[in-house]
C-alpha positions in Angstrom: -1.6 35.2 16.7 -4.2 32.5 16.9 -3.3 28.8 17.3 -3.8 28.1 13.6 -1.3 30.7 12.3 2.3 29.7 11.6 4.9 31.0 13.9 7.5 33.5 12.5 10.2 30.8 12.9 8.2 28.3 10.8 7.2 30.9 8.2 10.9 31.9 7.8 11.8 28.3 7.1 13.1 27.6 10.6 13.8 24.1 12.0 10.9 21.6 11.9 8.8 20.9 14.9 8.0 17.4 13.8 9.5 14.8 11.4 7.7 12.1 9.6 8.5 8.5 10.5 10.2 8.0 7.1 12.5 11.1 7.8 13.6 9.8 11.2 14.1 6.3 9.9 16.5 7.7 7.2 18.3 9.9 9.8 18.9 6.8 12.0 19.7 4.5 9.1 16.8 2.1 9.7 13.6 1.0 7.9 10.4 2.9 8.5 8.8 -0.4 9.5 11.4 -0.9 12.2 10.6 2.6 13.6 6.8 2.0 13.3 7.3 -1.2 15.4 9.3 0.6 18.0 6.7 3.3 18.3 3.9 0.7 18.5 5.8 -1.1 21.3 6.2 2.2 23.2 9.9 2.3 22.6 10.1 5.5 20.6 8.3 8.8 21.1 5.7 9.8 18.5 2.5 11.8 18.3 -0.6 10.3 16.6 -2.8 12.7 14.8 -5.8 10.7 13.5 -4.0 7.9 11.7 -0.6 9.6 11.1 2.4 9.3 13.4 4.9 12.1 13.6 8.1 12.4 15.7 8.8 15.5 17.8 12.1 17.1 16.5 13.0 17.9 20.1 13.0 14.2 21.0 15.3 13.4 18.2 17.6 16.3 19.1 17.6 15.3 22.7 18.6 11.7 21.9 21.5 12.9 19.7 22.6 15.4 22.3 22.5 12.8 25.0 24.5 10.2 22.9 27.1 12.8 22.1 27.4 14.3 25.6 27.4 10.9 27.4 29.4 9.3 24.5 27.3 6.2 24.9 24.3 4.4 23.5 21.0 5.9 24.6 17.6 4.2 24.8 14.9 6.0 22.8 12.3 4.6 25.2 13.6 7.0 27.8 11.9 9.8 25.8 8.5 8.1 25.9 6.3 9.1 28.8 5.6 6.2 31.2 2.4 4.3 30.4 2.3 5.5 26.8 2.2 3.1 23.9 1.9 3.7 20.2 -1.7 2.4 20.0 
């Protein structure tokens, strides 16, 4: 398989690798603009491809798992590599 071919999991309708900012905002019950601001401030993980921002599904899943396991509020900024900002 070359790097441009879909994996079997994706081809079979498996879980997404990335979510759009709008999808994550809906999941978390906030506006897209609030999430864009958090990403720009380096407080939420995202990947920029040209001008588009996408959110790694693994980061979202890890945040949810940590909140459930620790039964507390988690800081999304903990999933952003140090020194990285949204711009």
